[in-house]
C-alpha distance (Angstrom), angle and dihedral (degrees) to the residues before:
residue distance angle dihedral
M1 . . .
A2 3.79 . .
T3 3.87 123.1 .
L4 3.81 121.4 -116.5
Y5 3.81 89.9 -104.8
E6 3.80 89.2 52.7
L7 3.85 93.1 48.6
S8 3.83 90.9 48.1
D9 3.92 87.8 51.0
Y10 3.78 91.9 46.7
H11 3.80 88.3 53.1
Q12 3.79 92.4 51.9
Q13 3.78 91.6 47.8
L14 3.78 90.2 49.9
L15 3.78 92.4 52.5
L16 3.84 89.9 47.6
A17 3.82 90.3 50.6
L18 3.85 91.1 51.1
E19 3.80 91.8 48.6
N20 3.91 89.7 50.1
E21 3.79 88.9 47.2
E22 3.85 89.8 -121.8
I23 3.83 90.6 132.6
S24 3.82 133.8 41.0
E25 3.86 120.4 -113.3
D26 3.80 91.3 -115.6
A27 3.79 92.4 50.9
F28 3.84 87.9 45.8
A29 3.78 92.7 53.3
D30 3.86 92.0 46.3
T31 3.79 93.2 48.3
L32 3.83 92.5 42.7
E33 3.84 89.8 53.1
L34 3.73 91.6 49.5
I35 3.80 93.0 48.4
K36 3.90 89.6 46.0
T37 3.77 91.4 52.7
E38 3.76 93.8 47.2
F39 3.87 90.7 44.9
E40 3.83 91.1 52.6
D41 3.81 91.3 46.7
K42 3.78 88.9 50.9
L43 3.83 92.0 48.9
E44 3.76 92.0 49.9
G45 3.84 88.5 53.4
Y46 3.76 90.1 50.9
V47 3.79 89.3 51.1
H48 3.84 90.3 53.0
V49 3.82 91.6 49.9
I50 3.91 89.5 48.0
K51 3.82 92.1 49.8
T52 3.81 91.6 49.5
I53 3.75 93.2 49.7
E54 3.80 91.6 45.7
M55 3.80 90.0 53.1
Q56 3.90 90.0 48.4
K57 3.75 88.5 48.5
D58 3.84 92.2 51.9
A59 3.85 90.8 46.4
A60 3.80 91.2 51.3
Q61 3.80 90.7 48.7
K62 3.88 90.4 52.9
E63 3.78 89.0 47.0
I64 3.86 90.5 51.5
E65 3.76 89.0 50.2
R66 3.91 91.9 49.4
L67 3.79 91.3 48.4
N68 3.79 93.1 46.7
Q69 3.88 89.5 51.0
Y70 3.89 88.5 48.5
K71 3.84 90.2 49.1
Q72 3.80 93.3 48.8
T73 3.83 90.9 48.5
R74 3.81 90.3 52.5
E75 3.73 90.0 47.3
N76 3.72 93.1 49.6
K77 3.90 91.1 48.0
V78 3.82 91.7 50.9
K79 3.88 89.6 50.0
A80 3.83 91.6 48.5
L81 3.80 92.8 48.6
K82 3.87 91.9 48.9
D83 3.84 91.8 46.4
A84 3.82 88.5 51.8
M85 3.80 89.8 50.2
L86 3.80 91.6 49.7
E87 3.84 94.0 48.6
A88 3.85 90.5 47.5
M89 3.81 92.9 50.2
K90 3.83 92.0 47.1
A91 3.78 90.1 48.5
I92 3.90 90.0 57.2
N93 3.87 90.4 38.5
K94 3.82 93.1 -122.2
Q95 3.93 122.0 145.3
K96 3.75 96.4 -176.2
I97 3.80 136.8 24.0
A98 3.78 124.9 -179.8
T99 3.80 115.7 -154.9
G100 3.74 127.2 -175.4
V101 3.85 93.8 -80.8
F102 3.77 108.2 8.6
T103 3.75 139.9 40.7
V104 3.75 117.0 -141.6
R105 3.75 119.2 -157.2
C106 3.91 136.4 -180.0
Q107 3.68 105.7 -129.1
N108 3.75 131.9 -179.9
S109 3.81 115.9 -112.7
P110 3.77 122.4 -131.8
P111 3.73 112.7 -83.4
S112 3.87 114.0 -91.9
L113 3.81 128.1 -159.3
V114 3.77 122.9 -120.5
V115 3.79 116.2 -160.3
K116 3.80 113.5 -173.7
D117 3.81 96.5 170.5
E118 3.85 120.3 26.4
K119 3.82 90.1 -165.5
A120 3.82 88.3 67.2
I121 3.75 90.5 60.9
P122 3.91 116.5 100.8
E123 3.82 115.0 -114.3
G124 3.83 91.5 -116.6
Y125 3.77 90.7 68.9
K126 3.80 93.5 53.7
V127 3.76 117.7 95.8
P128 3.80 112.2 -138.3
Q129 3.83 114.2 -128.9
P130 3.77 130.6 -158.6
P131 3.84 112.2 -108.8
K132 3.81 115.8 -100.1
I133 3.84 122.7 -127.4
D134 3.76 115.1 -123.1
K135 3.88 94.1 -140.7
K136 3.86 95.3 178.2
Q137 3.88 92.5 56.0
L138 3.87 89.3 41.6
L139 3.79 91.7 52.4
K140 3.87 90.7 47.2
D141 3.70 93.2 49.7
L142 3.91 91.4 49.0
K143 3.86 88.9 48.8
D144 3.80 90.1 48.3
N145 3.75 93.1 47.4
I146 3.80 90.4 -120.2
I147 3.87 88.7 131.8
E148 3.79 128.0 19.2
A149 3.78 125.0 -116.9
T150 3.78 119.2 -109.5
E151 3.84 133.8 -176.5
N152 3.76 88.3 -90.2
I153 3.87 97.7 43.6
Y154 3.77 121.9 38.4
I155 3.75 143.4 128.5
K156 3.83 117.3 -97.4
Q157 3.83 117.4 -160.0
G158 3.87 111.4 -153.4
Q159 3.77 130.0 179.5
H160 3.80 132.1 -133.5
I161 3.73 138.1 175.3
R162 3.86 117.7 -93.5
I163 3.82 114.5 -165.6
S164 3.81 118.0 -158.8
C-alpha cells in the first residue's frame, strides 16, 4: 500500500496527465476515486495509530504522577523517621549513638536564610531580571488593532490536524 506522500504525488501526477490530455476523463475519474478511497483508508489508519499513541501517552502520564506521589510519600516517611530520631536523641541528650551496624549523629544543618519582608532587603542583594513579554496581551492587542504589526511583531497563523 502506498504512503500518504506517494498518494499525494499520484494525485498530482494524475492532474498533470489530465491537463496534458494523456488520460481520458473517464479514466481520470476512476483513478481519482481509487486514489481517494486509498487515501481515506490510509488517513483512517493514521488516526487509529494517533489515538493509540495518545492513550499510551496518557497512561504514561498517569504512571508518572503515581510514581511521583509514591516517591513523595517515601521522602516524607524518611523525613518523619529522621525527625523522630532527632527528637528522641535530643530528649536523652545524646549527640552520637553507635549501634551494631550504624552510627547515628545529631549534626548541625547548613545555615539557611529567613526573609520575612523583601522590602527590608538592601538593593545590592536583589538580582535584576529582564522584563517578561506578556504575549497573550500583545496578541490580543494586535488582533484588536490597538497596536500595529511590524516585521518584528506580527501574528502567524498555523494549521494543525483536528480529529473528531
